[in-house]
N, C-alpha and C positions, 0 to 999 in steps of 0.2 A: 516597555520592559526595561528594567535596570541593566546596566552594563555587566554587573556580576552574574545576573541571570543568563544573559546572552552568552557570556564567556563559558559559564558552567554547562549550559545546554550544548554549546558548540563542542566542548571537550568531551562530553558524554556521548555525543553522536559519533565522534571519531573512535571512541573506545569506551564502552559502558562498563568495562570491568575495572576501571581505574579506581584506586582507593581515594577516599576523601583527602587524605594527607597529600597524595600526588596531585590531586586536583587543586588543592590549596596552593601548592608551589607554582603550578602553571598559571593559575588565575590571579595570583598575587594577593590573596586574602587568607585569613586564618582557617584552620581546619574546622573549628566549630561553626564559622560562618558558612563554609561550604556545606556542612551537614545540615544546618538549619535551612539554608536556601534550597538544597536538594529535596528535603522532606516537605517543604512548603510547596515546591513545584509539583511534587508527586500528589500531594493532597489536593491541590487546585486542578489537577488533571492536565497540566501542561506537559509533564512527563507521564506518558501512558504506560510504557513498559520498557524493559531493558532486553535487548535481543542482539543477535548477531546475524550477519548475512552470509550464508554459505555459498560455495561455488556450486550452483545448481547443476552444472554440467557433470561435475564429479559425483553428484548424488544420483546421476542416471537420467536427468531430464535433458532432452535434446531440443525441445521446442518451448518457447515462451509465446503464448498467444494473447493478443489484445483483442477482445471481443466487444463489438459495439452493438447496442440494442436500441430500438426505437419503441418507446412506450406510447400507448394511446393516452389521450387526456384523462387524468385520473383524479377523483376526489381523494381526500385524505383517508377516508374509510377504504376505498378501493386500493390505495397505495399500501395500507396496512395489510389488507388481504393478499396483495401481491407478495409482500415480504413473507407472510406466513406460508403461503404456497411454495415460494422459492426455498425457504428453509426446509420444508418437507422433502422437496426434490433433492436438495443437497444432502440430507441425511440418508436418503435412499441411494444416492450416487455421489459419495464424497469425492471431491477433487482437490487439487492443490491450488486453491484460490488464494492469490496474494492480495487482491483488491476487488471490491465490487462497490461502485459508487455511482450516484446520479450526477449528471453534469449537463453540459450543453456544448454543441459544436458539431460540425459536419452533418447536421440534421439528425443527430443522435441524442439520446437522453441518458444513457447508462453505459458504463464501461466495466469490463471484467478483465483482470489479468490473471492468467493461469499458467501452470507448467505441466508439460506432458513428456512422457518417455519417448513417444514417437508419433508419427503422423496419424497412424490408425487410432491411437488413443484420443488424439485431438478430434478426428472425424467422428468417433463414437460420442464424444462429449457434445459436439455440434448437433449430431442427430438427436441426442437426448434433449437438448435445449429446444430444438425445433419441434420435436414431438410434444414437449410440455407446452410450448407456445401455441401449438395447434389444439391442445386439449385443455389441461388445467389452467393455463395462463392466457387462454384465448381472449378473455375479457380485457386483458391488460396490454397485450402486444400481438403483433403479427409475426408469424414464423418467417416470412420473407424479409423482415426487417432486422435480420441478424447477420452481421458481417464480422470477419476476422482478419487480423494482420498477424502474420507469424514471423518469429525471430528464430533463426537457427542458432542454437547455443553452441553448436560444434564449430561454427564459423569463427575464424580467428581475427576478423577485421572489425570487431566491435569498437565503436568510438568511445563510449562511456559505459562501463558496467554499472549494475545496481550497487549504489553505495550512498551513505549519508555524509561522507567526508566533504563532498563538494558543497552540500547545504551548510555543513558546519563552518566551512571556510567563508561562505557568504555571510553567515551570522556574525562571524568575527569581523568581517569587513564592515558590515553595517554598524557594529558596535564601535569600531575605530572611527568611522565617519561621524557618528553621533558625538564623539568626544571632541572633534575638531571645531 
């Protein structure tokens, strides 16, 4: 990736509301170059969306849950069926899903990150997922293979809150190292 692209992405991750003129000043290129580069990055899907990160606690969420799931070995057809079934369940029981992705580690295949107003809302969600795993999703996962890690958002001793600024700083550092 080119230096200007990394700089632009870094600056947009810190604050996506900045004007192209302001971004040009910070990145050291012309405003038309920033506009063209930003539009190309959007078209190529490198920039997927512009958003902000709220203070979830002030929005009434007191718990962030990281849910780990273990899938059975699945064919690509079964995986597609699992996703269709999961989307149906989500439509019936909408939740504040921040992320659902497959991965690996700790003997698990999938992770979800969600926000809840309280523990009882979390427990209801877990019960819904376990019931679905025992019924509709049984061919794809075991209800017993669902574990959660809870973060109390009311706690004041968080080390790093959710933000993209640290990733932006890392991108700038990488860009600077590439120039050396």
